[in-house]
C-alpha positions as CSV (number, residue, x, y, z in Angstrom):
1,M,-17.3,47.0,70.4
2,K,-18.4,49.6,67.4
3,W,-16.4,49.9,64.0
4,A,-15.1,53.4,63.0
5,A,-12.8,54.3,60.3
6,Q,-9.5,56.1,60.6
7,F,-9.5,58.7,57.9
8,Y,-5.5,58.4,57.9
9,T,-6.4,55.9,55.4
10,L,-8.7,58.3,53.1
11,R,-6.1,61.4,53.3
12,E,-5.8,61.6,49.8
13,H,-9.5,61.9,49.6
14,V,-10.1,64.5,52.3
15,K,-7.9,67.5,51.1
16,T,-11.2,69.3,50.4
17,A,-14.6,70.2,52.4
18,A,-16.3,68.5,49.5
19,G,-13.8,65.2,49.7
20,L,-14.4,65.0,53.3
21,R,-18.0,65.4,53.3
22,T,-18.3,62.5,50.6
23,A,-16.0,60.4,52.7
24,L,-18.1,60.7,55.7
25,Q,-21.0,59.7,53.6
26,R,-19.4,56.8,52.0
27,V,-17.9,55.4,55.2
28,H,-21.7,56.2,56.7
29,E,-23.2,53.9,53.9
30,M,-20.7,51.3,54.4
31,G,-21.7,50.6,57.9
32,Y,-19.6,52.6,59.8
33,K,-20.4,53.8,63.3
34,G,-17.7,56.1,63.7
35,V,-14.7,57.6,62.7
36,Q,-11.0,59.1,63.6
37,I,-10.1,62.6,62.4
38,S,-6.3,62.6,61.5
39,A,-4.3,63.8,58.5
40,V,-7.9,65.4,57.3
41,E,-6.0,68.6,55.2
42,A,-9.2,70.0,54.7
43,F,-10.5,70.1,58.6
44,E,-9.5,73.8,60.1
45,K,-8.4,74.9,56.6
46,E,-12.0,74.7,54.9
47,V,-14.1,72.8,57.2
48,S,-14.6,74.2,60.8
49,P,-15.3,72.2,63.9
50,E,-19.0,73.4,64.1
51,Q,-19.3,72.0,60.6
52,L,-17.5,68.9,60.9
53,R,-20.2,68.4,63.9
54,D,-23.2,69.0,61.6
55,W,-21.9,66.7,59.4
56,L,-21.4,63.8,61.7
57,H,-24.6,64.3,63.1
58,E,-26.2,64.3,59.5
59,Y,-24.6,61.0,58.5
60,N,-24.6,59.4,62.2
61,L,-21.3,59.4,62.8
62,V,-19.3,59.7,66.1
63,C,-15.9,61.2,66.3
64,C,-14.5,58.7,68.5
65,A,-10.8,59.5,68.5
66,T,-8.4,62.2,67.0
67,H,-4.7,62.4,66.4
68,R,-3.9,66.1,67.2
69,P,-0.1,67.8,67.2
70,W,1.4,67.6,70.4
71,D,2.4,71.0,70.6
72,N,-1.2,71.8,70.3
73,L,-2.1,69.8,73.0
74,L,0.7,71.3,75.5
75,T,0.6,75.0,74.5
76,K,-3.0,75.3,73.1
77,T,-4.8,73.2,75.6
78,D,-8.2,75.2,76.1
79,A,-8.2,75.4,72.4
80,E,-8.0,71.9,71.7
81,I,-10.3,71.0,74.4
82,Q,-13.1,73.2,73.0
83,L,-12.4,71.7,69.6
84,H,-13.1,68.3,70.7
85,K,-15.9,69.2,72.9
86,T,-17.4,70.8,69.3
87,I,-16.9,67.8,67.3
88,G,-18.3,65.2,70.3
89,C,-14.7,63.8,70.7
90,T,-13.8,62.4,74.0
91,H,-10.2,60.8,72.9
92,V,-7.3,62.8,71.8
93,G,-4.5,61.1,70.7
94,I,-1.1,61.6,69.1
95,G,0.7,59.5,66.5
96,M,4.1,59.3,68.1
97,A,5.9,61.2,71.0
98,P,8.6,64.0,70.0
99,K,11.6,62.7,68.3
100,K,13.6,63.6,71.4
101,C,12.0,60.8,73.2
102,F,13.2,58.3,71.0
103,D,17.0,60.1,70.7
104,G,17.1,60.3,74.4
105,G,15.8,56.9,75.8
106,A,14.5,56.3,79.2
107,P,15.2,59.9,80.7
108,A,14.0,61.5,77.8
109,W,10.7,59.6,77.9
110,R,10.3,60.6,81.7
111,E,10.8,64.3,80.8
112,W,8.0,63.9,78.1
113,V,5.7,62.2,80.8
114,K,6.0,64.8,83.2
115,D,4.3,67.1,80.4
116,A,2.0,64.3,79.1
117,N,0.5,64.2,82.9
118,R,-0.3,67.5,82.6
119,V,-2.1,67.3,79.3
120,I,-3.8,64.2,81.0
121,E,-5.1,66.2,84.0
122,A,-6.5,69.2,81.8
123,F,-8.1,67.0,79.4
124,G,-9.4,64.6,82.0
125,K,-11.0,67.6,83.9
126,E,-13.2,67.9,80.8
127,G,-13.9,64.3,80.1
128,I,-11.6,64.0,77.5
129,S,-9.0,61.0,77.6
130,F,-5.3,61.7,76.4
131,C,-3.8,58.2,74.5
132,Y,-0.9,57.4,73.1
133,H,-0.5,55.4,69.5
134,N,2.3,52.9,68.9
135,H,4.4,52.1,66.6
136,A,7.0,49.3,66.8
137,V,9.6,51.3,68.2
138,E,8.5,51.9,71.6
139,F,9.3,48.2,72.1
140,E,13.0,48.5,71.6
141,E,14.7,48.2,74.9
142,K,17.2,50.9,75.4
143,G,19.4,50.9,78.7
144,G,17.1,48.3,80.1
145,K,13.6,50.1,79.6
146,K,11.1,49.8,76.6
147,A,9.2,53.4,76.0
148,Y,5.9,51.4,76.1
149,D,6.6,50.0,79.8
150,I,7.5,53.4,81.1
151,L,4.4,54.9,79.9
152,R,2.4,52.1,81.0
153,S,4.1,51.7,84.7
154,E,5.3,55.6,85.1
155,A,2.6,57.9,83.4
156,D,-0.7,59.1,84.9
157,P,-2.7,55.9,85.1
158,R,-5.8,57.9,83.2
159,L,-3.4,57.4,80.2
160,Q,-5.0,55.5,77.3
161,F,-3.5,53.7,74.5
162,I,-4.7,53.6,71.2
163,M,-2.9,50.3,70.7
164,D,-2.0,49.4,66.8
165,T,-2.7,45.7,66.2
166,Y,-0.2,45.7,63.3
167,W,2.8,47.5,64.8
168,I,2.2,45.5,68.0
169,V,2.7,42.2,66.3
170,H,5.4,43.9,64.0
171,A,7.8,44.3,67.5
172,G,7.3,40.5,67.9
173,V,4.8,41.1,70.8
174,D,2.0,38.9,71.5
175,C,-0.9,41.0,70.9
176,A,-4.0,39.4,73.0
177,D,-1.4,38.7,75.8
178,L,-0.5,42.2,76.0
179,I,-4.2,43.5,75.6
180,G,-5.0,41.3,78.6
181,Q,-2.7,43.1,80.8
182,M,-4.1,46.8,79.7
183,K,-8.0,46.3,81.1
184,G,-9.4,49.3,81.3
185,R,-6.6,51.1,79.5
186,L,-7.8,50.4,75.5
187,D,-11.0,52.4,75.0
188,V,-10.0,52.9,71.2
189,V,-7.7,50.6,69.3
190,H,-6.6,50.9,65.5
191,L,-7.4,47.4,63.9
192,K,-4.5,46.8,61.1
193,D,-4.0,43.6,59.6
194,K,-0.5,42.2,58.4
195,A,0.2,39.8,55.0
196,V,2.9,38.5,52.8
197,V,2.1,39.5,49.4
198,K,4.7,38.1,46.6
199,G,7.4,37.7,49.5
200,E,6.9,41.3,50.8
201,I,5.2,41.8,54.5
202,R,2.2,44.6,53.8
203,M,-0.7,46.1,55.8
204,A,-3.7,44.9,54.9
205,P,-7.7,44.9,55.4
206,V,-8.5,43.1,58.7
207,G,-9.1,39.6,58.1
208,K,-6.8,39.6,55.1
209,G,-3.4,38.7,56.7
210,N,-2.2,36.5,59.6
211,L,-3.0,38.1,62.8
212,A,-5.0,36.3,65.2
213,W,-8.3,38.0,65.4
214,H,-10.0,34.9,66.9
215,K,-7.8,35.8,69.9
216,I,-7.5,39.5,69.5
217,L,-10.9,40.6,69.3
218,P,-12.2,38.4,72.1
219,A,-9.4,39.7,74.2
220,L,-10.5,43.5,73.3
221,R,-13.9,42.8,74.6
222,T,-12.8,41.6,77.8
223,A,-10.7,44.4,78.2
224,G,-13.5,47.1,77.7
225,T,-12.6,48.5,74.4
226,Q,-15.1,50.7,73.1
227,W,-14.4,51.5,69.6
228,G,-12.3,49.0,67.3
229,I,-10.6,51.8,64.5
230,V,-10.0,50.3,61.2
231,E,-6.5,51.9,59.7
232,Q,-4.5,51.1,56.9
233,D,-1.6,53.2,56.4
234,D,-0.9,52.0,52.8
235,C,-3.3,50.1,50.7
236,Y,-0.5,49.5,47.6
237,G,-2.5,51.0,45.0
238,E,-6.0,49.5,45.8
239,D,-9.0,51.9,46.8
240,P,-8.7,52.6,50.3
241,F,-12.4,52.8,50.4
242,E,-12.6,49.0,49.2
243,C,-9.9,47.8,51.9
244,L,-12.0,49.7,54.9
245,R,-15.3,48.1,53.3
246,Q,-13.3,44.6,53.1
247,S,-12.3,44.9,57.0
248,L,-15.8,46.1,58.0
249,Q,-17.2,43.0,56.1
250,Y,-14.7,40.7,58.0
251,L,-15.4,42.5,61.4
252,Q,-19.3,42.3,60.6
253,Q,-19.3,38.4,60.2
254,P,-21.6,36.9,63.3
255,E,-18.3,35.4,64.7
256,N,-16.7,38.4,64.8
257,A,-19.2,41.0,65.4
């Protein structure tokens, strides 16, 4: 398994071309082998896909995943496919399903799955996997069904899942156990810890919280995960680069590497 940095963590630092290039250089120097391009304001505004590709090559990084707007994937599919081919990215994801899914329950999810299956098919023909990233709400039972179960059992089996470890645990689900049920569908995952600080539940660098990494990391390897993508939505005033460094330092320990 290789380690990547989710640039959503660095979103305040990648609003300009210069900031994006500096961020790529810094995560490369830390030892990361890949990045996820998500919430990068400079991308497509100041930085073209071709320029990003060149910088990735310069810093020996792989764009292992993206998060893209759902409407783009559904209605501008060919352009999105070309973008991902240009930057050499084989996993395209969405951060969350459309609001109508959460408002409408199981019937709305099943309608959305029909659209998702078309996207899965189109990207799949080009060697690109479409992925769903979870929060906790997908595990809420409505009408006897959980959205995550519908996605796993009723969507095209080529659907990949960018499992977010923090949100899985936050939903009260055994993360390692769920990973064990999803072999082959977890090419890329989000690694994020969960800590208690002064009585407050917080996101934390990997290894600085209470997730059972001694179970989660071996389970991911068994499941065939290719990329562990470090993400921290909120660094609570700490330097996000330092948070990414601490996570990587933990993951590179001999017992975790």
